[in-house]
C-alpha positions as CSV (number, residue, x, y, z in Angstrom):
1,M,150.6,115.4,99.7
2,D,152.5,113.4,97.1
3,D,151.4,110.0,95.9
4,V,153.6,107.1,96.8
5,P,153.5,104.5,94.0
6,F,154.4,101.6,96.3
7,F,151.4,102.2,98.5
8,D,149.0,102.9,95.7
9,I,148.7,99.4,94.3
10,Q,145.4,99.2,92.5
11,L,142.8,97.3,94.5
12,P,139.0,97.3,94.1
13,Y,137.6,100.0,96.4
14,E,135.3,97.5,98.2
15,L,138.3,95.2,98.9
16,A,140.3,98.2,100.3
17,I,137.3,99.1,102.6
18,N,137.1,95.5,103.9
19,I,140.8,95.7,104.8
20,F,140.6,99.1,106.4
21,Q,137.5,98.1,108.5
22,Y,139.8,96.4,111.0
23,L,141.7,99.6,111.8
24,D,140.9,101.8,114.8
25,R,140.6,105.6,114.6
26,K,144.4,106.2,115.2
27,E,145.4,103.8,112.5
28,L,142.9,105.3,110.0
29,G,144.4,108.7,110.8
30,R,147.9,107.4,110.0
31,C,146.7,105.8,106.8
32,A,145.1,109.0,105.7
33,Q,148.6,110.6,105.7
34,V,150.2,108.0,103.4
35,S,148.7,109.2,100.1
36,K,145.7,110.8,98.4
37,T,144.2,107.5,97.6
38,W,144.6,106.1,101.1
39,K,143.2,109.4,102.5
40,V,140.0,108.9,100.5
41,I,139.7,105.3,101.7
42,A,140.5,106.1,105.3
43,E,137.8,108.8,105.5
44,D,135.1,106.6,103.9
45,E,131.7,107.1,105.6
46,V,131.2,103.4,106.1
47,L,134.4,103.1,108.2
48,W,133.5,106.0,110.5
49,Y,129.9,104.9,110.9
50,R,131.1,101.5,112.0
51,L,133.5,103.1,114.5
52,C,130.6,105.1,116.0
53,Q,128.5,102.0,116.3
54,Q,131.4,99.9,117.8
55,E,132.0,102.6,120.5
56,G,128.3,102.9,121.3
57,H,127.6,106.3,119.8
58,L,124.2,106.9,118.2
59,P,123.3,103.2,118.2
60,E,119.8,103.9,116.7
61,S,121.1,105.9,113.7
62,S,121.5,104.6,110.2
63,I,124.4,105.6,107.9
64,S,122.2,107.9,105.9
65,D,121.3,110.1,108.9
66,Y,124.5,112.2,108.6
67,S,126.8,113.3,105.8
68,C,130.1,113.3,107.7
69,W,130.5,110.4,110.1
70,K,134.1,111.2,110.9
71,L,133.0,114.6,112.3
72,I,130.1,113.1,114.2
73,F,132.5,110.5,115.7
74,Q,134.9,113.3,116.9
75,E,132.0,115.3,118.4
76,C,130.7,112.2,120.2
77,R,134.1,111.5,121.7
78,A,134.6,115.1,122.7
79,K,131.2,115.2,124.4
80,E,131.9,111.9,126.2
81,H,135.3,113.2,127.4
82,M,133.7,116.4,128.7
83,L,131.1,114.4,130.6
84,R,133.7,112.1,132.1
85,T,135.9,115.1,133.1
86,N,132.9,117.0,134.7
87,W,131.9,113.9,136.5
88,K,135.3,113.3,138.0
89,N,135.6,116.9,139.0
90,R,132.0,117.0,140.3
91,K,131.0,119.8,138.0
92,G,127.5,120.1,136.6
93,A,124.3,122.1,136.6
94,V,121.5,121.3,139.0
95,S,117.9,121.5,137.6
96,E,114.9,121.3,139.9
97,L,111.8,119.4,138.8
98,E,108.4,120.8,139.8
99,H,107.0,118.6,142.5
100,I,103.5,118.2,143.8
101,P,102.6,120.7,146.6
102,D,101.5,119.3,150.0
103,A,102.8,115.8,149.2
104,V,105.9,113.9,150.2
105,L,108.1,112.2,147.6
106,C,108.0,108.4,148.3
107,D,110.1,106.9,145.5
108,V,111.8,108.0,142.2
109,H,113.3,106.1,139.3
110,S,114.7,107.0,135.9
111,H,115.5,105.4,132.5
112,D,117.2,107.0,129.6
113,G,116.5,110.6,130.8
114,V,112.8,109.9,131.7
115,V,112.1,110.3,135.4
116,I,109.1,108.9,137.3
117,A,108.1,109.9,140.9
118,G,105.4,108.7,143.4
119,Y,104.0,110.6,146.3
120,T,102.1,110.2,149.5
121,S,99.1,111.7,147.8
122,G,98.9,108.7,145.5
123,D,100.0,110.7,142.5
124,V,102.5,109.4,139.9
125,R,104.3,111.9,137.7
126,V,106.7,111.6,134.8
127,W,109.3,114.1,133.4
128,D,111.2,113.8,130.1
129,T,114.4,115.6,130.9
130,R,115.7,115.0,127.4
131,T,113.4,117.7,126.1
132,W,113.4,119.7,129.4
133,D,109.7,119.4,129.7
134,Y,108.9,120.5,133.2
135,T,105.1,120.4,132.6
136,A,105.1,116.8,133.7
137,P,102.0,114.7,133.0
138,F,100.2,112.7,135.8
139,L,99.6,109.0,135.3
140,E,96.1,108.5,136.4
141,S,94.7,105.6,138.5
142,E,92.1,103.3,136.9
143,Y,89.2,104.9,138.6
144,E,88.5,108.5,137.8
145,E,86.2,108.9,140.8
146,D,89.1,108.6,143.2
147,E,89.1,111.7,145.3
148,P,92.3,113.8,145.7
149,G,94.1,112.9,148.9
150,M,92.1,109.6,149.3
151,Q,94.4,107.4,147.3
152,P,96.9,105.2,149.2
153,Y,100.6,106.2,149.3
154,V,102.8,105.1,146.5
155,S,105.4,102.6,147.7
156,F,107.5,102.1,144.6
157,V,107.8,103.3,141.0
158,R,109.7,101.9,138.1
159,I,110.0,102.9,134.4
160,N,111.6,101.6,131.2
161,S,111.4,102.7,127.6
162,S,107.7,101.7,127.2
163,L,106.2,101.0,130.6
164,A,105.7,102.8,133.9
165,V,104.8,100.8,137.1
166,A,103.6,101.9,140.5
167,A,103.0,99.9,143.7
168,Y,100.7,101.3,146.4
169,E,100.5,100.8,150.2
170,D,97.3,98.8,149.9
171,G,98.8,96.1,147.7
172,F,97.6,97.4,144.3
173,L,99.9,97.6,141.3
174,N,99.3,99.9,138.3
175,I,101.0,99.3,134.9
176,W,100.9,102.1,132.2
177,D,102.0,101.8,128.6
178,L,103.7,105.2,128.0
179,R,102.9,104.9,124.3
180,T,99.2,104.6,124.6
181,G,98.0,107.0,127.3
182,K,97.9,108.1,130.9
183,Y,95.5,105.4,132.2
184,P,96.7,101.9,133.3
185,V,96.7,99.0,130.9
186,H,96.7,96.5,133.8
187,R,95.9,96.6,137.5
188,F,97.0,93.8,139.9
189,E,96.2,93.3,143.5
190,H,98.1,91.5,146.3
191,D,96.5,90.6,149.6
192,A,99.2,92.4,151.6
193,R,101.5,95.4,151.1
194,I,104.0,95.2,148.3
195,Q,107.6,95.0,149.7
196,A,109.6,95.1,146.5
197,L,109.1,95.9,142.8
198,A,111.2,95.3,139.7
199,L,110.7,96.1,136.1
200,S,112.8,94.6,133.3
201,Q,114.8,97.2,131.3
202,D,114.6,94.9,128.2
203,D,111.0,93.9,127.9
204,A,107.6,94.1,129.6
205,T,108.3,91.8,132.6
206,V,107.2,93.0,136.1
207,A,108.0,91.3,139.4
208,T,106.5,92.0,142.8
209,A,107.1,90.7,146.3
210,S,104.3,90.7,148.9
211,A,104.4,88.7,152.2
212,F,106.2,85.5,151.3
213,D,105.2,85.5,147.6
214,V,107.0,86.7,144.5
215,V,104.9,87.1,141.3
216,M,106.1,87.7,137.8
217,L,103.8,89.4,135.3
218,R,104.1,89.9,131.5
219,P,101.7,90.3,128.6
220,S,100.8,87.4,126.3
221,E,101.3,87.5,122.6
222,E,97.7,88.8,122.3
223,G,98.6,91.6,124.7
224,Y,96.8,90.3,127.8
225,W,98.7,90.6,131.1
226,Q,99.1,87.4,133.0
227,I,101.0,85.7,135.8
228,T,104.0,83.9,134.2
229,A,105.5,82.6,137.5
230,E,104.8,82.6,141.2
231,F,107.3,81.7,144.0
232,E,107.1,81.1,147.7
233,V,110.1,82.2,149.8
234,Q,111.0,81.6,153.5
235,K,111.4,85.3,154.6
236,L,110.1,88.7,153.6
237,V,111.7,90.0,150.4
238,D,113.8,93.2,150.8
239,Y,115.3,93.6,147.3
240,L,114.2,92.3,143.9
241,E,115.8,92.6,140.4
242,I,115.0,91.1,137.0
243,V,117.9,89.6,135.2
244,P,118.3,91.0,131.6
245,D,118.7,89.0,128.4
246,T,117.1,85.8,129.6
247,E,115.1,85.2,126.4
248,R,112.1,82.9,126.8
249,Y,111.7,82.5,130.6
250,P,112.0,85.5,132.9
251,V,114.6,85.3,135.7
252,A,114.8,87.4,138.9
253,V,117.1,87.6,141.9
254,A,115.6,88.4,145.3
255,T,117.1,89.0,148.8
256,A,115.2,88.2,152.0
257,G,117.2,88.9,155.1
258,D,120.4,86.9,154.8
259,L,119.2,84.7,151.9
260,V,119.6,85.4,148.2
261,Y,117.2,83.6,145.9
262,L,117.3,82.8,142.2
263,L,113.8,82.8,140.7
264,K,113.3,81.3,137.3
265,A,110.0,80.8,135.6
266,E,109.1,77.1,135.1
267,D,111.2,76.3,138.2
268,S,111.0,76.6,141.9
269,A,112.8,79.2,144.0
270,R,116.5,78.3,144.6
271,T,118.8,79.6,147.3
272,L,121.6,81.3,145.5
273,H,123.6,82.3,148.6
274,Y,123.3,82.4,152.3
275,V,125.1,85.2,154.2
276,Y,125.1,83.5,157.6
277,G,123.4,86.1,159.8
278,Q,124.4,89.2,157.9
279,P,121.4,90.9,156.2
280,V,121.7,92.0,152.6
281,T,121.6,95.8,152.2
282,C,121.6,96.3,148.4
283,L,121.4,94.3,145.2
284,D,122.2,94.6,141.5
285,V,122.3,92.1,138.6
286,S,123.6,91.7,135.1
287,A,123.0,89.0,132.5
288,S,125.6,86.8,134.1
289,Q,126.3,88.1,137.6
290,A,124.6,89.2,140.8
291,A,126.2,91.6,143.3
292,F,124.9,92.4,146.8
293,G,126.2,94.2,149.8
294,V,125.9,93.0,153.4
295,K,125.7,94.9,156.7
296,S,129.0,94.6,158.6
297,L,129.5,94.6,162.3
């Protein structure tokens, strides 16, 4: 590769990096073919580290974790392409997790490769599929004297990066901190069966629906769990989700028959939508939108 004097105007290296940071991977590749000087700039670690971060690859990594970020970027894109291709072509390997004998699976949930399951025996089990650890630990109930088979059925389970939550047929709710141990850090009781359960994927907010009441729980700054909001609705809740990225006050969306409610702490329940006689059959939310399906005739 020969140097081209016109392109090799002397600029401070930091200034050149600031100019090149606005280029995408294809443009950096073209610049690397111009001259030796441009090739050095276009392959700078800072540029390729930023590209990785912008495309969502290895978001928790720092620039010092790898020595060749261009290669890491290429490997991440190749892996993503392979996963997308396999998904479209329905190709993949099936791995079976070891379940509890003589018990029926009631509910299952996952977050970032960690799976939680609840059973008719009252047992709650967790698997970390990222390490393929099939010797899954049990999350114990608060009382060690509970006899096997005497615990109520598990109705719902939810998990995020730090918490696991299970709701039981008798109206009890157990909350575990996955970082501290297998025993609950908080136990909450409803007077009736819990009909819906939600756990924030961003923080430690838990929402439950029982009878005509919806309760939001979260720990205080001192770490003590408390009720942050309680709402009364007109019908029995079918689906419940916590809205992400709401900062100070937790917000949830609930469906009850043909009604959709917006539930915001420090405010009363508001009717977000009425479906006019068609019951809602599913619900999902984002920071700015709520989507639900209805039963058609």
